[in-house]
N, CA and C atoms as a LAMMPS dump frame, in Angstrom:
ITEM: TIMESTEP
0
ITEM: NUMBER OF ATOMS
321
ITEM: BOX BOUNDS ff ff ff
-5.0000000000000000e+02 5.0000000000000000e+02
-5.0000000000000000e+02 5.0000000000000000e+02
-5.0000000000000000e+02 5.0000000000000000e+02
ITEM: ATOMS id mol type element x y z
1 1 1 N 364.73 431.902 421.325
2 1 2 C 365.37 433.097 421.413
3 1 3 C 364.041 434.341 421.004
4 2 1 N 363.477 433.812 419.879
5 2 2 C 362.21 434.693 419.542
6 2 3 C 361.187 434.65 420.439
7 3 1 N 360.975 433.654 421.074
8 3 2 C 359.788 433.533 422.114
9 3 3 C 360.178 434.39 423.262
10 4 1 N 361.571 434.285 423.834
11 4 2 C 361.908 435.195 424.799
12 4 3 C 361.758 436.676 424.333
13 5 1 N 362.109 437.071 423.067
14 5 2 C 362.058 438.463 422.654
15 5 3 C 360.641 438.945 422.666
16 6 1 N 359.569 438.131 422.294
17 6 2 C 358.323 438.216 422.142
18 6 3 C 357.762 438.591 423.55
19 7 1 N 357.986 437.66 424.642
20 7 2 C 357.519 437.67 425.776
21 7 3 C 358.139 438.948 426.522
22 8 1 N 359.416 439.18 426.338
23 8 2 C 359.77 440.448 426.922
24 8 3 C 359.284 441.823 426.365
25 9 1 N 358.847 441.794 425.164
26 9 2 C 358.118 443.028 424.594
27 9 3 C 356.863 443.189 425.305
28 10 1 N 356.117 441.954 425.257
29 10 2 C 354.824 442.068 425.922
30 10 3 C 354.95 442.394 427.172
31 11 1 N 355.901 442.024 428.135
32 11 2 C 356.024 442.143 429.545
33 11 3 C 356.483 443.72 429.781
34 12 1 N 357.058 444.376 428.791
35 12 2 C 357.651 445.434 429.132
36 12 3 C 356.977 446.885 428.473
37 13 1 N 355.743 446.339 427.75
38 13 2 C 354.93 447.344 427.095
39 13 3 C 353.645 447.304 427.71
40 14 1 N 352.729 448.186 427.721
41 14 2 C 351.466 448.053 428.331
42 14 3 C 350.5 447.549 426.965
43 15 1 N 350.883 447.903 425.693
44 15 2 C 350.095 447.31 424.497
45 15 3 C 351.145 446.991 423.54
46 16 1 N 351.159 445.946 422.897
47 16 2 C 351.877 445.516 421.759
48 16 3 C 351.233 445.082 420.787
49 17 1 N 351.457 445.642 419.437
50 17 2 C 350.837 444.999 418.201
51 17 3 C 351.777 444.266 417.369
52 18 1 N 351.805 443.127 417.3
53 18 2 C 352.751 442.523 416.427
54 18 3 C 352.031 442.808 414.948
55 19 1 N 352.4 443.263 414.073
56 19 2 C 351.979 443.579 412.749
57 19 3 C 353.029 443.456 411.61
58 20 1 N 352.449 443.689 410.546
59 20 2 C 353.117 443.781 409.202
60 20 3 C 352.651 445.051 408.534
61 21 1 N 353.745 445.744 407.881
62 21 2 C 353.463 446.926 407.443
63 21 3 C 352.499 447.019 406.272
64 22 1 N 352.436 445.978 405.721
65 22 2 C 351.449 446.063 404.251
66 22 3 C 350.024 445.337 404.855
67 23 1 N 349.848 445.008 405.924
68 23 2 C 348.734 444.379 406.446
69 23 3 C 347.387 445.203 406.715
70 24 1 N 346.47 445.228 405.95
71 24 2 C 345.301 446.004 406.245
72 24 3 C 344.638 446.034 407.5
73 25 1 N 344.651 444.703 408.05
74 25 2 C 344.071 444.442 409.403
75 25 3 C 344.934 445.183 410.416
76 26 1 N 346.209 444.959 410.303
77 26 2 C 347.035 445.799 411.262
78 26 3 C 346.934 447.087 411.275
79 27 1 N 346.718 447.747 409.968
80 27 2 C 346.547 449.133 409.858
81 27 3 C 345.185 449.643 410.718
82 28 1 N 344.179 448.853 410.511
83 28 2 C 342.969 449.001 411.259
84 28 3 C 343.065 449.052 412.805
85 29 1 N 343.85 448.136 413.333
86 29 2 C 344.044 448.014 414.703
87 29 3 C 344.956 449.33 415.147
88 30 1 N 345.925 449.499 414.47
89 30 2 C 346.753 450.741 414.853
90 30 3 C 346.005 452 414.758
91 31 1 N 345.006 452.029 413.65
92 31 2 C 344.357 453.511 413.524
93 31 3 C 343.432 453.411 414.759
94 32 1 N 342.839 452.295 415.068
95 32 2 C 341.917 452.393 416.227
96 32 3 C 342.607 452.738 417.465
97 33 1 N 343.754 452.37 417.727
98 33 2 C 344.68 452.747 418.898
99 33 3 C 345.023 454.297 418.989
100 34 1 N 345.348 454.679 417.875
101 34 2 C 345.419 456.051 417.543
102 34 3 C 344.28 457.014 417.931
103 35 1 N 343.103 456.445 417.208
104 35 2 C 342.019 457.269 417.557
105 35 3 C 341.585 457.418 418.914
106 36 1 N 341.804 456.32 419.744
107 36 2 C 341.43 456.387 421.188
108 36 3 C 342.547 456.885 422.188
109 37 1 N 343.602 457.288 421.559
110 37 2 C 344.739 457.901 422.045
111 37 3 C 345.504 456.745 423.019
112 38 1 N 345.622 455.732 422.403
113 38 2 C 346.501 454.554 423.234
114 38 3 C 347.831 454.609 422.848
115 39 1 N 348.76 454.487 423.921
116 39 2 C 350.191 454.161 423.68
117 39 3 C 350.368 452.85 423.311
118 40 1 N 351.168 452.536 422.366
119 40 2 C 351.252 451.025 422.281
120 40 3 C 352.777 450.978 421.442
121 41 1 N 353.308 449.696 421.507
122 41 2 C 354.434 449.458 420.846
123 41 3 C 353.915 448.507 419.647
124 42 1 N 354.714 449.045 418.323
125 42 2 C 354.295 448.264 417.303
126 42 3 C 355.656 447.386 416.875
127 43 1 N 355.405 446.163 416.512
128 43 2 C 356.583 445.313 416.055
129 43 3 C 356.117 445.034 414.766
130 44 1 N 356.832 445.587 413.752
131 44 2 C 356.562 445.107 412.372
132 44 3 C 357.209 443.967 412.042
133 45 1 N 356.764 442.873 411.913
134 45 2 C 357.508 441.597 411.899
135 45 3 C 358.058 441.552 410.302
136 46 1 N 357.69 442.144 409.399
137 46 2 C 358.218 442.217 408.095
138 46 3 C 359.393 442.895 407.761
139 47 1 N 359.719 443.74 408.939
140 47 2 C 361.015 444.652 409.017
141 47 3 C 362.041 444.199 409.938
142 48 1 N 361.615 443.318 410.932
143 48 2 C 362.624 442.735 411.976
144 48 3 C 363.208 441.461 411.056
145 49 1 N 364.497 441.522 411.614
146 49 2 C 365.5 440.398 410.939
147 49 3 C 365.016 438.996 411.543
148 50 1 N 364.301 438.997 412.66
149 50 2 C 363.768 437.631 413.199
150 50 3 C 362.265 437.664 413.147
151 51 1 N 361.751 438.398 412.35
152 51 2 C 360.277 438.686 412.136
153 51 3 C 359.447 437.343 412.177
154 52 1 N 359.964 436.38 411.083
155 52 2 C 359.279 435.109 410.973
156 52 3 C 359.436 434.272 412.115
157 53 1 N 360.535 434.294 412.75
158 53 2 C 360.827 433.398 414.071
159 53 3 C 359.757 433.963 414.962
160 54 1 N 359.675 435.317 415.163
161 54 2 C 358.777 435.874 416.317
162 54 3 C 357.339 435.389 415.944
163 55 1 N 356.979 435.554 414.623
164 55 2 C 355.65 435.081 414.239
165 55 3 C 355.378 433.735 414.717
166 56 1 N 356.242 432.759 414.244
167 56 2 C 356.199 431.407 414.547
168 56 3 C 356.014 431.062 416.213
169 57 1 N 357.035 431.671 416.918
170 57 2 C 356.868 431.877 418.446
171 57 3 C 355.598 432.256 418.953
172 58 1 N 355.14 433.456 418.602
173 58 2 C 353.554 433.706 418.712
174 58 3 C 352.529 432.911 418.444
175 59 1 N 352.841 432.335 417.509
176 59 2 C 351.794 431.043 417.089
177 59 3 C 351.754 429.915 418.023
178 60 1 N 353.048 429.476 418.387
179 60 2 C 353.126 428.489 419.417
180 60 3 C 352.714 428.923 420.846
181 61 1 N 352.888 430.175 421.33
182 61 2 C 352.664 430.841 422.481
183 61 3 C 351.253 431.107 422.779
184 62 1 N 350.531 431.547 421.59
185 62 2 C 349.022 432.08 421.646
186 62 3 C 347.926 431.182 420.853
187 63 1 N 348.748 430.347 420.078
188 63 2 C 347.646 429.651 419.142
189 63 3 C 347.316 430.491 417.823
190 64 1 N 347.694 431.808 417.795
191 64 2 C 347.241 432.474 416.659
192 64 3 C 348.645 432.832 415.756
193 65 1 N 348.562 432.309 414.561
194 65 2 C 349.597 432.555 413.66
195 65 3 C 349.388 433.663 412.846
196 66 1 N 348.401 434.426 412.959
197 66 2 C 348.299 435.681 411.901
198 66 3 C 348.536 436.858 412.69
199 67 1 N 348.655 437.928 411.886
200 67 2 C 348.693 439.378 412.425
201 67 3 C 347.602 440.186 412.015
202 68 1 N 347.16 441.169 412.834
203 68 2 C 347.789 441.58 413.933
204 68 3 C 347.652 440.606 415.129
205 69 1 N 348.428 440.8 415.907
206 69 2 C 348.4 439.893 417.2
207 69 3 C 348.656 440.824 418.341
208 70 1 N 347.522 441.059 419.091
209 70 2 C 347.564 442.171 420.171
210 70 3 C 347.593 441.659 421.477
211 71 1 N 348.393 442.29 422.261
212 71 2 C 348.416 442.307 423.809
213 71 3 C 348.202 443.391 424.51
214 72 1 N 347.475 443.441 425.579
215 72 2 C 347.135 444.416 426.208
216 72 3 C 347.38 444.114 427.81
217 73 1 N 348.083 444.763 428.488
218 73 2 C 348.39 444.505 429.819
219 73 3 C 349.042 443.089 430.126
220 74 1 N 349.738 442.677 428.781
221 74 2 C 350.461 441.317 429.164
222 74 3 C 349.487 440.228 428.892
223 75 1 N 348.347 440.442 428.405
224 75 2 C 347.085 439.551 428.135
225 75 3 C 347.1 439.491 426.648
226 76 1 N 347.027 438.315 425.934
227 76 2 C 346.885 438.05 424.642
228 76 3 C 345.356 438.389 424.177
229 77 1 N 345.076 439.408 423.543
230 77 2 C 343.713 439.744 423.065
231 77 3 C 343.41 439.093 421.665
232 78 1 N 344.088 439.203 420.786
233 78 2 C 343.814 438.373 419.507
234 78 3 C 344.136 439.283 418.329
235 79 1 N 343.273 439.153 417.232
236 79 2 C 343.623 439.869 416.035
237 79 3 C 342.643 440.909 415.831
238 80 1 N 342.429 441.401 414.767
239 80 2 C 341.646 442.684 414.259
240 80 3 C 340.248 442.547 414.568
241 81 1 N 339.58 441.19 414.392
242 81 2 C 338.061 441.223 414.719
243 81 3 C 337.988 441.223 416.078
244 82 1 N 338.926 440.62 416.845
245 82 2 C 338.692 440.401 418.447
246 82 3 C 338.712 441.85 418.887
247 83 1 N 339.904 442.728 418.545
248 83 2 C 340.087 444.046 419.056
249 83 3 C 339.06 444.944 418.774
250 84 1 N 338.618 444.869 417.499
251 84 2 C 337.58 445.684 417.166
252 84 3 C 336.175 445.724 417.803
253 85 1 N 336.095 444.12 417.864
254 85 2 C 334.894 443.516 418.514
255 85 3 C 334.658 443.974 420.212
256 86 1 N 335.752 444.018 420.806
257 86 2 C 335.799 444.225 422.123
258 86 3 C 335.547 445.909 422.335
259 87 1 N 336.164 446.629 421.257
260 87 2 C 335.976 448.143 421.358
261 87 3 C 334.362 448.384 421.052
262 88 1 N 333.759 447.803 420.167
263 88 2 C 332.267 447.8 420.004
264 88 3 C 331.439 447.476 421.17
265 89 1 N 332.029 446.508 421.903
266 89 2 C 331.385 446.203 423.302
267 89 3 C 331.463 447.39 424.389
268 90 1 N 332.544 448.156 424.123
269 90 2 C 332.71 449.009 425.319
270 90 3 C 333.827 448.593 426.225
271 91 1 N 334.527 447.354 425.953
272 91 2 C 335.373 446.87 426.791
273 91 3 C 336.927 447.126 426.537
274 92 1 N 337.253 447.918 425.197
275 92 2 C 338.512 448.198 425.048
276 92 3 C 339.144 449.217 425.832
277 93 1 N 338.391 450.416 426.033
278 93 2 C 339.055 451.582 426.693
279 93 3 C 339.295 451.08 428.172
280 94 1 N 338.302 450.628 428.641
281 94 2 C 338.691 449.967 430.191
282 94 3 C 340.01 449.169 430.406
283 95 1 N 340.276 448.247 429.319
284 95 2 C 341.353 447.381 429.111
285 95 3 C 342.569 448.197 429.129
286 96 1 N 342.556 449.081 428.188
287 96 2 C 343.718 449.988 427.804
288 96 3 C 343.832 450.999 429.049
289 97 1 N 342.762 451.299 429.618
290 97 2 C 343.011 452.263 430.938
291 97 3 C 343.72 451.47 432.023
292 98 1 N 343.34 450.418 432.377
293 98 2 C 343.716 449.543 433.451
294 98 3 C 345.334 449.201 433.157
295 99 1 N 345.656 449.075 431.679
296 99 2 C 347.06 448.682 431.471
297 99 3 C 347.818 450.062 431.607
298 100 1 N 347.214 451.114 431.54
299 100 2 C 348.062 452.596 431.696
300 100 3 C 348.413 452.907 430.295
301 101 1 N 347.716 452.581 429.292
302 101 2 C 348.081 453.034 427.862
303 101 3 C 347.202 454.129 427.607
304 102 1 N 346.079 454.516 428.13
305 102 2 C 345.468 455.603 427.885
306 102 3 C 345.234 456.39 429.312
307 103 1 N 345.139 457.717 429.298
308 103 2 C 344.763 458.338 430.365
309 103 3 C 343.386 458.196 431.129
310 104 1 N 343.323 458.164 432.137
311 104 2 C 341.701 458.015 432.755
312 104 3 C 341.046 459.505 432.498
313 105 1 N 339.831 459.22 432.006
314 105 2 C 339.048 460.514 431.86
315 105 3 C 338.686 461.144 433.104
316 106 1 N 338.825 462.314 433.13
317 106 2 C 338.598 463.102 434.243
318 106 3 C 337.034 463.426 434.232
319 107 1 N 336.51 463.201 435.507
320 107 2 C 335.199 463.296 435.649
321 107 3 C 334.649 464.63 435.659
């Protein structure tokens, strides 16, 4: 059930951040998405009734047991270090744009 819920969330949202309200790494990723103007869905696992089941399902699905667990355009990106790393490389905005999470910059 939790795996289906996680997969449904990922397939129906261009960007999903599986997070916990008290996690500083999660806050960093959400702040980054806010700064670049991305639309994203946050799933706070510590406030969901089935949060621990979803986190276990994500671990099974992606091999990553920690949060934040970020998906863009249905693809698993990774955690905080990976997300901020691809931003530093200039690859985050194109990914977000392709997923429809940020508006294309007008030339």
